[in-house]
C-alpha positions in Angstrom: 83.7 -52.0 12.7 81.0 -49.8 12.6 78.3 -49.5 15.0 74.8 -51.6 14.7 72.0 -49.6 14.0 68.7 -49.8 14.4 65.6 -48.2 12.5 63.4 -45.2 13.9 60.1 -44.4 12.7 58.2 -41.3 13.4 54.9 -39.2 12.2 54.8 -36.1 10.8 52.4 -33.8 8.7 53.2 -34.3 4.8 53.8 -29.9 5.4 56.0 -30.2 7.6 57.9 -32.6 6.5 58.9 -31.3 3.0 59.3 -27.7 4.5 62.0 -29.2 7.3 64.1 -31.6 4.1 63.6 -28.4 1.8 65.3 -26.3 4.9 67.3 -29.3 5.6 68.9 -29.8 2.1 70.0 -26.1 2.0 72.4 -26.7 4.8 73.4 -30.2 3.4 71.7 -33.1 5.5 69.0 -35.3 5.4 66.2 -35.9 7.6 68.1 -38.6 8.9 71.3 -36.4 9.5 69.5 -34.0 11.7 67.4 -36.5 13.7 71.0 -38.4 14.6 72.4 -34.9 15.5 69.3 -34.1 17.9 70.0 -37.8 19.4 73.4 -36.9 19.4 73.4 -33.5 21.6 70.9 -35.3 23.9 73.0 -38.0 24.6 76.5 -35.5 24.9 74.3 -32.9 27.0 71.9 -34.8 28.6 69.2 -32.6 27.8 67.2 -31.7 25.5 68.9 -29.4 22.8 66.0 -26.8 22.3 65.2 -24.0 25.4 61.7 -25.4 26.6 59.8 -22.6 29.1 56.2 -22.2 30.4 54.5 -20.3 28.8 53.9 -16.5 30.4 50.4 -15.4 30.6 51.4 -12.6 28.2 52.3 -15.3 26.3 49.1 -17.6 26.4 46.2 -14.6 26.1 49.2 -13.8 22.9 48.3 -17.8 21.8 44.8 -17.9 22.9 44.5 -15.4 20.6 46.1 -15.8 17.1 44.1 -19.5 17.7 40.8 -17.8 18.3 41.6 -15.6 14.9 43.2 -18.5 12.9 39.7 -20.7 13.7 38.1 -17.4 12.7 40.0 -17.7 9.3 40.7 -13.8 10.2 43.5 -11.6 10.9 43.8 -9.8 13.8 45.2 -6.2 11.5 42.2 -5.7 8.3 45.6 -3.7 6.8 49.1 -3.2 7.4 48.8 0.4 8.2 46.7 -0.9 11.4 48.6 -3.4 12.2 52.1 -0.4 12.1 49.5 1.8 14.2 49.3 -0.4 16.3 53.1 -1.4 16.8 54.3 2.2 17.0 51.0 2.9 20.1 52.5 0.0 21.8 56.1 0.5 21.4 58.7 1.0 24.8 60.5 3.6 23.9 
């Protein structure tokens, strides 16, 4: 005899749903399978199955910079060469 089931309704934007459906399908899972798997991990581990952290000051500054650039509709670097030069300059030996 199977367990009684309940319907779960969630809201997510169309783009996220579509991209997740494609990715999950490639893994052989449906959206329902993924949600059930997520919830089973919560029950088994009694914890959220992903590590969540409060961003540190450096990460927060990068997030704010990114949001500001997206709002302006522009990238931080105009050309790939500028990006690579910045990476070289700031990379640790």
